[in-house]
C-alpha angles and dihedrals in degrees: 000000000000119000123251114254095230110174093354116128100166115099098207092048090054094050098039094049095047098249121152111272117192101217109240097160093107090060093041093053092080089065097052096078088068138244139132114287140175120199125185128193135151120266120281093032101112103264093136093051088050090054091047091051091051089050091053093048093052091048084069094233103146097175099081089053096058110136095014125118094262090056099042107031108036140040108244122167097207098226115192115242125181108246129210103194116184121183105194091194087068099053121092111258111169090127140345095273092051091047091050092052094043092053090054092050092048093051091046091057092051091047093049091054088055093044092245122143117223099166092114092060117098103190138036091247091052090049092050091050094048093045092051094048093047092050089050089054091051098047104028136223095298090060104040122180123279116214117198119181114183122195091002091176099048096104090055098042091052088064100031093122090059106059096191095055093040089053091051091051089048091056093052091050092043091057090046098047093044088071089071094068092068095048101065096116091054097048130083096181136008112191119179126181132188145135096259144010109235119222128212091021105094088217087154097031111169095012093120090156093059105119117204106218095170093108097030111121089211089067097034095118100043087113135012127053126272118211091249090055091051091050093049104039100034100036093120093051092046093049091050091054092050095045095047091044092227090163127040102260131134100182097071122217095347093058091044092056091045088058092043091054092050093050107035113007132083109081120142123171101164137093123250106311089230087072092064118117096212124102093254093068096148098050116110111235116234117245118241138249122215105255095210093054095044093051092049092048092050089051097048102025086220125121104228142140099270099152095059096037091054089077127343108234095229091178088063093057091046092051091050088053093048098049099034096220113195124233089245089060090074095062128088095359119184132179142169124237094268093053092050097048106038131070127193117198094215099041119034117183113214093235092053093048095049096043097047094044091052099250093114132035136186116284098174147336128236109208093193095058094025088227135131127227115217136210140173105266102218149344094275091059094043089053091048094049093048090054091049093050093046091049090053093047099043099034087229129134114261091238089058091048091051091053091049092050091051091051092047090053090049092054091052093048090052090044090238094151095164092061090045094052097039095042094235097147101156 
């Protein structure tokens, strides 16, 4: 039985060490012909593994892909492209000056590996431009450069509760990303991922060719797990859980999946499937499970809130405190495409915040009003959102709130109503 790739975001490490890899190469194939794409998803959804897989494909190393869709089902020539892969979650970002210096160090390392000298460059944008042009000279027009930027918005999101610092970080990134617009003839693919697409920032000023595929049904399953994928790739792990009765179920695999759906399924980020341009226009697209939560469940055989506990989004609590959203605001939410996909540092609509951070997903689409209705996708998310709201309202740490909720439940189960009403939970 293959091991579970918990915490592993490098494609070749997963394959070479016999971890389970959920084959996404069929969905990735549409990107390989080139272009300029932006792709947004919440954290913990597999964006970094997607970027790593793209990196490996463009390195021309066919061996790790043996047996996968791209090897068995399609003719692909495996051309070698030079890759500039920037993971913005790995650069230093305490303030704008630190970010500026860290970008220069990161590009210097990439250039050194390619035996390219960037010492004459004075800014990150100049370094990116020179590096791209020099790689183009080395590899030629048939093997243009591939630029992958993962978590492009991480330096801003880390400071989103402090508008002044977030704005400074935005300006550094704006100057850096603007370099891309003059490099089109040297680039085969630009692929940028993040949680949100900032508005009124001109982060991608001039990149008229940047195509936002975040809500495109044709790329709906680039990341995340469908139920069919879980059944196929994790069948051994699922069967082991059922046979060893690690959780209290009597209905076997059917009951297990019913519980899995309730806890971790339900995400939809795409438009009405009828708007797809593929041949299978009438097929309903499967909703998605959170990969991080599924992997942790398969490892522990315990239904728990893994997605939230993996890293409390403190900025979310601080934003709730700043804008004083009411409980009623979280019901019957609707939004148009612009509201779902754009994010303004100084003015954050509730629908935008919840959708882009993964606390809401698309329930349906109204063609007449061109608006989307939203819902919480599953129990894990409902539990997470409740804790965030309570933390904002009570000014208490989420860990303390969790303890209080457990004690309140205990008093109800023991029918100790006096303790429940009076708050005596000791």
